[in-house]
Structures are given as structure tokens and as C-alpha cells.
VOTOR-376901 format. One line per 8 residues: number of its first residue (from 1); for each residue z, y, x of C-alpha. Coordinates in nm, 4 decimals, always signed. Each point is the difference from the previous one (the first is absolute). Layout:
REM residues N
NUM> Z/Y/X | ...
END
This chain:
REM residues 136
1> +7.1133/-11.1510/-8.3612 | -0.0433/+0.3482/-0.1604 | -0.0928/+0.1243/+0.3279 | -0.2531/-0.2644/+0.0652 | -0.1663/+0.0716/-0.3673 | -0.0170/+0.3488/+0.1026 | -0.1203/-0.0804/+0.3684 | -0.2990/-0.2141/-0.1578
9> -0.0706/+0.2736/-0.2883 | -0.0321/+0.2658/+0.3226 | -0.1817/-0.2286/+0.1971 | -0.2687/-0.0441/-0.3259 | -0.0024/+0.3476/-0.0621 | -0.0715/+0.0864/+0.3322 | -0.2845/-0.2554/+0.0372 | -0.1558/+0.1280/-0.3118
17> +0.0421/+0.3393/+0.1129 | -0.2004/-0.1235/+0.3294 | -0.2327/-0.1808/-0.2236 | -0.0881/+0.3066/-0.1953 | -0.0302/+0.2374/+0.2949 | -0.2504/-0.2873/+0.1526 | -0.1908/+0.0362/-0.2991 | +0.0392/+0.3859/-0.0234
25> -0.1250/+0.0399/+0.3976 | -0.2870/-0.2573/-0.0485 | -0.0861/+0.1685/-0.3128 | -0.0393/+0.3340/+0.1988 | -0.1978/-0.1668/+0.3329 | -0.2221/-0.1368/-0.2548 | -0.0391/+0.3572/-0.1868 | -0.0595/+0.1838/+0.3263
33> -0.2859/-0.2763/+0.0808 | -0.1544/+0.0292/-0.2887 | +0.0011/+0.3731/+0.0168 | -0.1404/-0.0194/+0.3690 | -0.2624/-0.2305/-0.1001 | -0.0847/+0.2336/-0.3351 | -0.0216/+0.3179/+0.3074 | -0.2234/-0.2131/+0.1671
41> -0.2388/-0.0820/-0.2581 | -0.0326/+0.3514/-0.1181 | -0.0705/+0.0855/+0.3386 | -0.2790/-0.1768/+0.0891 | -0.1276/+0.0120/-0.3662 | -0.0430/+0.3767/+0.0605 | -0.1168/-0.0506/+0.3652 | -0.2692/-0.2345/-0.1414
49> -0.0717/+0.2479/-0.2866 | -0.0389/+0.2895/+0.2561 | -0.2400/-0.1732/+0.1985 | -0.2394/-0.1183/-0.2683 | -0.0431/+0.3508/-0.0768 | -0.0860/+0.1018/+0.3120 | -0.2705/-0.2977/+0.0257 | -0.1344/+0.1213/-0.3002
57> -0.0126/+0.3399/+0.1267 | -0.1503/-0.1202/+0.2833 | -0.2861/-0.1980/-0.1654 | -0.0905/+0.3091/-0.2147 | -0.0532/+0.1629/+0.3217 | -0.1936/-0.2694/+0.1280 | -0.2284/-0.0063/-0.2685 | -0.0510/+0.3460/+0.0272
65> -0.0646/+0.0401/+0.3085 | -0.2825/-0.2922/-0.0677 | -0.1678/+0.1583/-0.2326 | -0.0094/+0.3285/+0.2263 | -0.1609/-0.2357/+0.2570 | -0.2439/-0.1066/-0.2159 | -0.1064/+0.3606/-0.0920 | -0.0546/+0.0805/+0.3350
73> -0.2062/-0.3146/+0.0792 | -0.1895/+0.1014/-0.2632 | -0.0853/+0.3570/+0.0867 | -0.0458/-0.0771/+0.4209 | -0.2960/-0.2204/-0.2152 | -0.1280/+0.3049/-0.1673 | +0.0132/+0.2430/+0.2590 | -0.1535/-0.2888/+0.2141
81> -0.2981/-0.0249/-0.2401 | -0.3461/+0.0431/+0.1650 | -0.1182/+0.2421/-0.3046 | +0.3044/+0.1704/+0.0048 | -0.0658/+0.0973/+0.4334 | -0.3491/+0.0888/-0.0487 | +0.1392/+0.2441/-0.2850 | +0.2520/+0.1280/+0.1969
89> -0.2288/+0.0448/+0.3367 | -0.3104/+0.2267/-0.2283 | +0.2618/+0.1574/-0.1769 | +0.2614/+0.1310/+0.2500 | -0.1418/-0.0886/+0.3039 | -0.3300/+0.1301/-0.1003 | -0.1798/-0.3312/+0.1683 | -0.2739/-0.2070/-0.1081
97> -0.2467/-0.2138/+0.1147 | -0.1417/+0.0461/+0.3534 | -0.3523/+0.1375/-0.0483 | -0.0900/-0.0696/+0.3958 | +0.0855/-0.3427/+0.1525 | +0.0409/+0.0272/+0.3854 | +0.0095/-0.2898/+0.1944 | +0.1450/-0.0152/+0.3629
105> -0.1185/-0.2915/+0.2248 | +0.2530/-0.1847/+0.2042 | -0.0898/-0.1938/+0.3033 | +0.1893/-0.2905/+0.0483 | +0.0555/-0.1668/+0.3509 | -0.1084/-0.3420/+0.0357 | +0.0491/-0.0283/+0.3644 | +0.3348/-0.0863/+0.1871
113> +0.1645/+0.3389/+0.1082 | -0.1151/+0.1703/+0.2741 | +0.2014/-0.1966/+0.3249 | +0.0844/+0.3821/+0.1250 | +0.2245/+0.0832/-0.2462 | +0.3573/-0.0507/+0.0358 | +0.1048/-0.3087/-0.1796 | +0.1749/+0.0951/-0.3293
121> -0.2392/+0.3089/-0.0047 | -0.2693/-0.0051/-0.2868 | -0.3006/+0.1991/+0.1577 | -0.0106/+0.3265/-0.1546 | -0.2924/+0.0482/-0.2929 | -0.3107/+0.2445/+0.0914 | +0.0530/+0.3048/-0.1826 | -0.4026/+0.0564/-0.0419
129> -0.0324/-0.3275/-0.1717 | +0.2255/+0.0598/-0.2875 | -0.1300/+0.3525/-0.0755 | -0.3472/-0.1046/-0.0203 | -0.0255/-0.0781/-0.3221 | +0.1989/+0.2701/-0.1592 | -0.1685/+0.2965/-0.1394 | +0.1561/+0.3273/-0.1681
END
């Protein structure tokens, strides 16, 4: 009977050790899982923060380029202004209003082209008509 009590006590003790080992293993696995989830969360948060910083920098750069584009549009408008072009022509290029206006008459052809010319080629203008009204 003593041996059966010892055996029973030994089995209970073995079962308690197995249960204790199982609890320790479950606790260790849970601890590893929590640690991995924490590392994953930390890595994702770090990536999101870095991306947010990059986006903010790009938005600032975009705003600066938009301001520069607007300034360049203003400069283009100023340079294209008729008053500025007239002033520049008079001061730098020594240009002024014309003193004499010369009109060059141009004769237009109202009839069909001469049938003697090859198809696809235009008749050559008469050089005497072009220089008739030009005086120097």
C-alpha cells in the first residue's frame, strides 16, 4: 500500500510539474507574441511618422514653387506690357514712331492659274509688280 501511495503521490507530483511547465510555456509564448506585436506597432508608427515628415516637407516645397510660379507670371505680364515695350524700344533700341509710311501694293490673282503651269506648282510673281510702289 505504501508503494501505491508513493506511486499516486509521484503521479500527482508529475502532473503538477507538467501543469506548471505548461503554464510557463503558455506564459513564455504569450510574452513573445506580445513582444512581437509591440515591435510591429513601434515599426509601423515609426514609418508613419517618417512618411508624415516627408509629406510635410513636400507640401512646403510645393507652396514655395507655387509662389515662385506666381512671381514669374507677374514678371512675364510686366515684360509684355505695351508701355514697357515702347519705352525699351525708344531707349535701348533708339526706335520711334515712323516718319514716313510706305504702302506696297500687292496684286491678287482672281482668275484660275495659267493652264501652262505644271499641276501643284504656283505661278511665279512678276518682280516688276512687287517693287513698283517701293521708294527709298
